TORKOL-4160 file (C-alpha; in steps of 0.2 Angstrom, whole numbers, padded with zeros to 4 digits, m for minus):
182
<pt num="1" X="m0332" Y="0081" Z="m0003"/>
<pt num="2" X="m0335" Y="0099" Z="m0002"/>
<pt num="3" X="m0327" Y="0111" Z="0011"/>
<pt num="4" X="m0342" Y="0112" Z="0022"/>
<pt num="5" X="m0345" Y="0093" Z="0023"/>
<pt num="6" X="m0326" Y="0091" Z="0027"/>
<pt num="7" X="m0328" Y="0104" Z="0041"/>
<pt num="8" X="m0343" Y="0095" Z="0048"/>
<pt num="9" X="m0334" Y="0078" Z="0047"/>
<pt num="10" X="m0319" Y="0085" Z="0056"/>
<pt num="11" X="m0330" Y="0093" Z="0070"/>
<pt num="12" X="m0339" Y="0076" Z="0072"/>
<pt num="13" X="m0324" Y="0066" Z="0072"/>
<pt num="14" X="m0319" Y="0058" Z="0088"/>
<pt num="15" X="m0304" Y="0066" Z="0096"/>
<pt num="16" X="m0289" Y="0055" Z="0100"/>
<pt num="17" X="m0272" Y="0058" Z="0106"/>
<pt num="18" X="m0260" Y="0061" Z="0091"/>
<pt num="19" X="m0243" Y="0053" Z="0089"/>
<pt num="20" X="m0228" Y="0065" Z="0092"/>
<pt num="21" X="m0215" Y="0052" Z="0090"/>
<pt num="22" X="m0208" Y="0060" Z="0074"/>
<pt num="23" X="m0193" Y="0066" Z="0082"/>
<pt num="24" X="m0184" Y="0058" Z="0097"/>
<pt num="25" X="m0186" Y="0073" Z="0108"/>
<pt num="26" X="m0204" Y="0072" Z="0107"/>
<pt num="27" X="m0207" Y="0054" Z="0108"/>
<pt num="28" X="m0221" Y="0050" Z="0121"/>
<pt num="29" X="m0227" Y="0068" Z="0122"/>
<pt num="30" X="m0245" Y="0064" Z="0122"/>
<pt num="31" X="m0259" Y="0066" Z="0134"/>
<pt num="32" X="m0267" Y="0077" Z="0147"/>
<pt num="33" X="m0261" Y="0085" Z="0162"/>
<pt num="34" X="m0275" Y="0078" Z="0173"/>
<pt num="35" X="m0268" Y="0062" Z="0180"/>
<pt num="36" X="m0254" Y="0062" Z="0167"/>
<pt num="37" X="m0264" Y="0050" Z="0156"/>
<pt num="38" X="m0268" Y="0052" Z="0138"/>
<pt num="39" X="m0287" Y="0057" Z="0136"/>
<pt num="40" X="m0299" Y="0059" Z="0122"/>
<pt num="41" X="m0313" Y="0072" Z="0120"/>
<pt num="42" X="m0329" Y="0066" Z="0128"/>
<pt num="43" X="m0343" Y="0074" Z="0119"/>
<pt num="44" X="m0359" Y="0072" Z="0129"/>
<pt num="45" X="m0350" Y="0068" Z="0145"/>
<pt num="46" X="m0355" Y="0080" Z="0160"/>
<pt num="47" X="m0342" Y="0093" Z="0163"/>
<pt num="48" X="m0340" Y="0088" Z="0181"/>
<pt num="49" X="m0334" Y="0071" Z="0176"/>
<pt num="50" X="m0322" Y="0077" Z="0162"/>
<pt num="51" X="m0303" Y="0080" Z="0166"/>
<pt num="52" X="m0299" Y="0098" Z="0169"/>
<pt num="53" X="m0287" Y="0098" Z="0154"/>
<pt num="54" X="m0288" Y="0088" Z="0138"/>
<pt num="55" X="m0276" Y="0087" Z="0124"/>
<pt num="56" X="m0286" Y="0085" Z="0108"/>
<pt num="57" X="m0277" Y="0077" Z="0093"/>
<pt num="58" X="m0290" Y="0069" Z="0081"/>
<pt num="59" X="m0284" Y="0054" Z="0072"/>
<pt num="60" X="m0290" Y="0062" Z="0055"/>
<pt num="61" X="m0278" Y="0077" Z="0057"/>
<pt num="62" X="m0260" Y="0075" Z="0054"/>
<pt num="63" X="m0250" Y="0071" Z="0070"/>
<pt num="64" X="m0244" Y="0087" Z="0078"/>
<pt num="65" X="m0225" Y="0090" Z="0080"/>
<pt num="66" X="m0221" Y="0100" Z="0096"/>
<pt num="67" X="m0239" Y="0106" Z="0099"/>
<pt num="68" X="m0256" Y="0100" Z="0101"/>
<pt num="69" X="m0271" Y="0103" Z="0089"/>
<pt num="70" X="m0283" Y="0108" Z="0103"/>
<pt num="71" X="m0284" Y="0110" Z="0121"/>
<pt num="72" X="m0301" Y="0108" Z="0131"/>
<pt num="73" X="m0301" Y="0116" Z="0148"/>
<pt num="74" X="m0313" Y="0117" Z="0162"/>
<pt num="75" X="m0308" Y="0135" Z="0167"/>
<pt num="76" X="m0307" Y="0144" Z="0184"/>
<pt num="77" X="m0296" Y="0158" Z="0178"/>
<pt num="78" X="m0290" Y="0163" Z="0161"/>
<pt num="79" X="m0274" Y="0173" Z="0159"/>
<pt num="80" X="m0271" Y="0182" Z="0143"/>
<pt num="81" X="m0252" Y="0184" Z="0140"/>
<pt num="82" X="m0245" Y="0199" Z="0131"/>
<pt num="83" X="m0231" Y="0196" Z="0118"/>
<pt num="84" X="m0214" Y="0194" Z="0126"/>
<pt num="85" X="m0197" Y="0196" Z="0118"/>
<pt num="86" X="m0179" Y="0192" Z="0122"/>
<pt num="87" X="m0174" Y="0209" Z="0130"/>
<pt num="88" X="m0165" Y="0208" Z="0146"/>
<pt num="89" X="m0171" Y="0218" Z="0161"/>
<pt num="90" X="m0156" Y="0230" Z="0158"/>
<pt num="91" X="m0162" Y="0234" Z="0141"/>
<pt num="92" X="m0149" Y="0224" Z="0131"/>
<pt num="93" X="m0154" Y="0209" Z="0120"/>
<pt num="94" X="m0151" Y="0190" Z="0121"/>
<pt num="95" X="m0140" Y="0185" Z="0106"/>
<pt num="96" X="m0148" Y="0172" Z="0095"/>
<pt num="97" X="m0165" Y="0165" Z="0092"/>
<pt num="98" X="m0164" Y="0151" Z="0106"/>
<pt num="99" X="m0158" Y="0163" Z="0119"/>
<pt num="100" X="m0172" Y="0175" Z="0115"/>
<pt num="101" X="m0185" Y="0161" Z="0115"/>
<pt num="102" X="m0179" Y="0156" Z="0132"/>
<pt num="103" X="m0179" Y="0173" Z="0139"/>
<pt num="104" X="m0197" Y="0177" Z="0132"/>
<pt num="105" X="m0203" Y="0160" Z="0138"/>
<pt num="106" X="m0196" Y="0164" Z="0155"/>
<pt num="107" X="m0205" Y="0180" Z="0155"/>
<pt num="108" X="m0222" Y="0172" Z="0150"/>
<pt num="109" X="m0220" Y="0159" Z="0164"/>
<pt num="110" X="m0216" Y="0173" Z="0177"/>
<pt num="111" X="m0233" Y="0181" Z="0172"/>
<pt num="112" X="m0242" Y="0164" Z="0174"/>
<pt num="113" X="m0234" Y="0161" Z="0191"/>
<pt num="114" X="m0239" Y="0179" Z="0197"/>
<pt num="115" X="m0257" Y="0175" Z="0192"/>
<pt num="116" X="m0256" Y="0159" Z="0202"/>
<pt num="117" X="m0253" Y="0147" Z="0189"/>
<pt num="118" X="m0239" Y="0134" Z="0184"/>
<pt num="119" X="m0231" Y="0130" Z="0167"/>
<pt num="120" X="m0244" Y="0116" Z="0164"/>
<pt num="121" X="m0257" Y="0130" Z="0163"/>
<pt num="122" X="m0251" Y="0137" Z="0146"/>
<pt num="123" X="m0264" Y="0131" Z="0134"/>
<pt num="124" X="m0261" Y="0142" Z="0119"/>
<pt num="125" X="m0245" Y="0150" Z="0111"/>
<pt num="126" X="m0242" Y="0160" Z="0096"/>
<pt num="127" X="m0224" Y="0163" Z="0091"/>
<pt num="128" X="m0220" Y="0177" Z="0079"/>
<pt num="129" X="m0203" Y="0175" Z="0071"/>
<pt num="130" X="m0193" Y="0186" Z="0059"/>
<pt num="131" X="m0183" Y="0172" Z="0051"/>
<pt num="132" X="m0193" Y="0156" Z="0050"/>
<pt num="133" X="m0178" Y="0146" Z="0042"/>
<pt num="134" X="m0167" Y="0151" Z="0057"/>
<pt num="135" X="m0181" Y="0146" Z="0070"/>
<pt num="136" X="m0183" Y="0129" Z="0061"/>
<pt num="137" X="m0164" Y="0126" Z="0061"/>
<pt num="138" X="m0164" Y="0128" Z="0080"/>
<pt num="139" X="m0180" Y="0118" Z="0082"/>
<pt num="140" X="m0171" Y="0104" Z="0093"/>
<pt num="141" X="m0163" Y="0117" Z="0104"/>
<pt num="142" X="m0179" Y="0127" Z="0106"/>
<pt num="143" X="m0189" Y="0111" Z="0111"/>
<pt num="144" X="m0175" Y="0107" Z="0124"/>
<pt num="145" X="m0178" Y="0124" Z="0131"/>
<pt num="146" X="m0197" Y="0120" Z="0132"/>
<pt num="147" X="m0194" Y="0103" Z="0140"/>
<pt num="148" X="m0183" Y="0111" Z="0153"/>
<pt num="149" X="m0194" Y="0125" Z="0158"/>
<pt num="150" X="m0211" Y="0118" Z="0155"/>
<pt num="151" X="m0211" Y="0099" Z="0153"/>
<pt num="152" X="m0217" Y="0086" Z="0141"/>
<pt num="153" X="m0235" Y="0093" Z="0137"/>
<pt num="154" X="m0237" Y="0105" Z="0123"/>
<pt num="155" X="m0251" Y="0118" Z="0121"/>
<pt num="156" X="m0261" Y="0123" Z="0105"/>
<pt num="157" X="m0247" Y="0132" Z="0096"/>
<pt num="158" X="m0243" Y="0142" Z="0080"/>
<pt num="159" X="m0227" Y="0149" Z="0073"/>
<pt num="160" X="m0230" Y="0163" Z="0061"/>
<pt num="161" X="m0216" Y="0172" Z="0051"/>
<pt num="162" X="m0217" Y="0191" Z="0051"/>
<pt num="163" X="m0208" Y="0204" Z="0042"/>
<pt num="164" X="m0203" Y="0213" Z="0058"/>
<pt num="165" X="m0208" Y="0216" Z="0076"/>
<pt num="166" X="m0210" Y="0231" Z="0087"/>
<pt num="167" X="m0192" Y="0230" Z="0093"/>
<pt num="168" X="m0180" Y="0228" Z="0078"/>
<pt num="169" X="m0168" Y="0218" Z="0089"/>
<pt num="170" X="m0182" Y="0205" Z="0092"/>
<pt num="171" X="m0180" Y="0189" Z="0082"/>
<pt num="172" X="m0196" Y="0182" Z="0089"/>
<pt num="173" X="m0210" Y="0186" Z="0101"/>
<pt num="174" X="m0221" Y="0174" Z="0111"/>
<pt num="175" X="m0239" Y="0178" Z="0116"/>
<pt num="176" X="m0251" Y="0166" Z="0124"/>
<pt num="177" X="m0265" Y="0160" Z="0135"/>
<pt num="178" X="m0265" Y="0151" Z="0152"/>
<pt num="179" X="m0280" Y="0143" Z="0160"/>
<pt num="180" X="m0279" Y="0140" Z="0178"/>
<pt num="181" X="m0289" Y="0124" Z="0179"/>
<pt num="182" X="m0284" Y="0117" Z="0196"/>
């Protein structure tokens, strides 16, 4: 199978919820915000009858771990979220990647709320980290912060290792997109 036919097959594949049960913390984290039920993509179904928010984890793509492969949203308002870091309001820095992650996530959520949204409206995040092995070593703690601040649903998400960030003290930076769908 060549690359173009594999891409065509993937686009044509029926989207189904993935299984996030690889780690106990993530067990059962599948589904859509609309009504709290897991949903599948519904090509050809009129937009008015689709849920406002669908998690898309096709069966032919490896099961996601702490993220969703795709999010389909019937949008009313989109909020583009600038990168946030673990700097405190007084200019000092949180110590450690988990504390910086929590501070940055709190800042993102503050912007979302100011725009009229809620944590469930985060549909995409990119996390830039200066030390990927350190971030991975604290994965369970980071996921616990997510669960406490946002809840059980995960947006489309990527973690990218970088050689540095604007502030040398920053261990990570989170940017994202929120879509106010209800």
